[in-house]
C-alpha positions as CSV (number, residue, x, y, z in Angstrom):
1,M,39.5,109.8,90.9
2,K,43.0,109.9,89.3
3,N,42.3,113.4,88.0
4,D,41.0,114.5,91.3
5,I,44.2,113.3,93.0
6,L,46.3,115.0,90.4
7,Q,44.4,118.3,90.8
8,K,44.5,118.3,94.6
9,A,48.2,117.3,94.7
10,S,49.0,120.1,92.3
11,D,47.2,122.7,94.4
12,M,48.9,121.5,97.6
13,F,52.4,121.1,96.2
14,L,52.3,124.6,94.8
15,S,50.9,126.1,98.0
16,L,53.0,124.2,100.5
17,G,55.9,122.6,98.7
18,F,56.7,119.2,97.0
19,K,58.5,117.9,100.1
20,S,56.3,119.4,102.7
21,V,53.1,117.7,101.5
22,T,52.6,114.0,102.4
23,M,50.4,111.4,100.8
24,D,48.4,111.4,104.1
25,D,47.8,115.2,103.7
26,I,46.5,114.7,100.1
27,A,44.3,111.8,101.2
28,N,42.9,113.8,104.1
29,E,42.1,116.8,101.9
30,L,40.3,114.5,99.4
31,G,38.5,112.5,102.1
32,I,39.9,109.2,100.8
33,S,42.3,106.6,102.1
34,K,46.0,106.8,101.3
35,K,45.6,103.3,99.8
36,T,43.3,104.8,97.1
37,I,46.1,107.2,96.0
38,Y,48.6,104.3,95.9
39,Q,46.2,102.4,93.5
40,H,46.9,105.2,91.0
41,Y,50.4,106.3,92.0
42,A,52.7,103.6,93.4
43,T,55.0,106.1,95.2
44,K,55.1,109.8,96.0
45,D,57.9,110.2,93.4
46,D,55.4,108.9,90.8
47,L,52.8,111.4,92.0
48,V,55.3,114.3,92.0
49,Q,56.4,113.4,88.4
50,A,52.8,113.2,87.2
51,T,52.0,116.5,88.9
52,T,54.9,118.4,87.3
53,L,53.9,117.0,83.9
54,F,50.3,118.0,84.5
55,L,51.3,121.5,85.5
56,F,53.7,121.8,82.5
57,E,51.1,120.7,80.0
58,T,48.4,122.9,81.5
59,I,50.6,126.0,81.4
60,S,51.9,125.1,77.9
61,A,48.4,124.8,76.5
62,G,47.5,128.2,78.0
63,I,50.6,129.8,76.5
64,D,49.8,128.3,73.1
65,E,46.3,129.8,73.3
66,I,47.7,133.3,74.1
67,C,50.3,133.0,71.2
68,A,47.6,131.8,68.8
69,V,45.8,135.2,69.1
70,N,48.8,136.8,67.5
71,K,48.7,139.9,69.7
72,N,51.3,142.7,69.8
73,P,54.5,140.8,71.0
74,I,55.0,143.0,74.0
75,E,51.3,142.5,75.1
76,E,51.8,138.8,74.5
77,L,54.7,138.6,77.0
78,F,52.7,140.5,79.6
79,E,49.7,138.1,79.2
80,I,51.9,135.0,79.4
81,K,53.5,136.4,82.6
82,E,50.0,136.9,84.2
83,Y,48.8,133.5,83.1
84,V,51.8,131.7,84.5
85,L,51.6,133.6,87.8
86,R,47.9,132.7,88.2
87,H,48.7,129.0,87.7
88,L,51.6,129.0,90.1
89,K,49.2,129.9,93.0
90,N,50.9,132.0,95.8
91,E,53.7,133.4,93.7
92,S,56.2,131.5,95.9
93,S,59.5,130.1,94.7
94,S,59.8,127.6,97.6
95,P,57.9,124.7,95.9
96,F,60.4,124.8,93.0
97,Y,63.4,125.0,95.4
98,Q,62.0,121.9,97.1
99,L,61.5,120.1,93.8
100,Q,65.1,120.8,92.8
101,K,66.5,119.8,96.1
102,F,64.5,116.6,96.9
103,Y,63.5,115.5,93.4
104,P,66.5,116.4,91.2
105,K,65.7,114.0,88.3
106,I,62.1,115.2,88.0
107,F,63.3,118.8,88.2
108,S,65.9,118.2,85.5
109,T,63.3,116.6,83.2
110,L,60.9,119.5,83.8
111,K,63.7,122.0,83.1
112,C,64.4,120.5,79.7
113,K,60.7,120.6,78.8
114,Q,60.5,124.2,79.9
115,F,63.5,125.2,77.9
116,D,62.2,123.6,74.7
117,K,58.8,125.3,75.2
118,L,60.0,128.7,76.2
119,D,62.8,128.8,73.6
120,S,60.4,128.3,70.7
121,C,57.9,130.7,72.2
122,V,60.4,133.4,72.8
123,I,62.1,133.1,69.4
124,Q,58.7,133.5,67.6
125,N,57.9,136.5,69.8
126,L,61.3,138.1,69.0
127,K,60.8,137.5,65.3
128,R,57.4,139.1,65.3
129,G,58.7,142.0,67.4
130,I,61.4,142.7,64.9
131,E,59.0,142.5,61.9
132,L,56.7,145.0,63.6
133,G,59.5,147.4,64.5
134,L,59.1,146.9,68.2
135,Y,62.4,145.1,68.8
136,R,65.8,146.0,67.5
137,K,66.6,144.1,64.3
138,E,70.2,143.5,65.1
139,I,69.5,141.4,68.3
140,D,70.8,137.8,68.4
141,L,67.7,135.7,68.7
142,E,69.3,132.6,70.1
143,F,71.3,134.5,72.6
144,I,68.3,136.6,73.8
145,G,66.1,133.5,74.0
146,R,68.6,131.7,76.2
147,I,69.3,134.7,78.4
148,Y,65.6,135.2,78.9
149,Y,65.1,131.5,79.9
150,T,68.1,131.6,82.2
151,G,66.9,134.8,83.9
152,L,63.4,133.5,84.5
153,N,64.8,130.3,86.1
154,S,67.2,132.3,88.3
155,L,64.2,134.1,89.8
156,K,63.2,130.8,91.5
157,D,66.5,130.5,93.3
158,I,65.6,131.5,96.9
159,E,69.3,131.8,97.8
160,I,69.7,134.6,95.3
161,F,66.2,136.0,95.6
162,P,65.1,135.2,99.2
163,E,61.4,135.3,99.8
164,T,61.9,137.6,102.8
165,M,63.1,140.3,100.3
166,F,61.2,139.5,97.1
167,N,57.9,138.1,96.0
168,M,57.5,136.3,92.7
169,R,55.1,138.8,91.1
170,S,57.5,141.8,91.6
171,L,60.4,139.7,90.4
172,Q,58.5,138.6,87.2
173,E,57.4,142.2,86.5
174,N,60.8,143.7,87.0
175,F,62.5,141.0,85.0
176,L,60.1,141.3,82.1
177,E,60.6,145.1,82.0
178,Y,64.4,144.6,82.2
179,H,64.2,142.1,79.3
180,L,62.1,144.3,77.1
181,R,64.1,147.5,77.7
182,G,67.1,145.8,76.5
183,I,65.6,144.8,73.1
184,T,63.0,147.4,72.2
185,T,63.2,150.2,69.6
186,E,61.8,153.6,70.5
187,K,58.5,152.5,69.1
188,G,58.6,149.4,71.3
189,L,59.6,151.4,74.3
190,A,56.6,153.6,74.0
191,V,54.3,150.5,73.9
192,L,56.2,149.0,76.9
193,K,55.7,152.2,79.0
194,Q,51.9,152.0,78.4
195,F,51.8,148.5,79.9
196,I,53.9,149.6,82.8
197,I,51.5,152.4,83.5
198,K,48.6,150.0,83.3
199,Q,50.2,147.8,86.0
200,E,50.7,150.6,88.5
């Protein structure tokens, strides 16, 4: 039952927002009493924390699987982008805005975990890209890794990127192209253009 609650809560929080969804809503969707949820999660904060950890671990495991295949580094970034978008449901940034606003401690913990994961993943991607002649050899790995992480997180800021003007998929696609155009060699740019054409 605990896993069912976690899965349903994840789906609902991502679709409707961490603040918007109540424990009653989750109980009704599962056809159980609210008391049953409280047997596993004493407070909504506990459930939100468990849900963010569950989502983080699920997405991290998927990224590890993609990286383990050792594909072309540019293709790898495109696959990771698609995987993350699929797991974040309706491509909306509102749930993360609500998480940051109403559950700041949980958001801060998640942010640290995301940085550690993304930083190591991106650094490895950059190193392989340089070795294969796809990325410029003179780039500063630590700087590019942090800029990439910061940029990805800024896409979720609905004050900078309001959902009435942007959707998460187009933001992610444009940002990935922006990132890669800044670091690719001529050889890498040719590969990048192929992936852009595929997405059109």
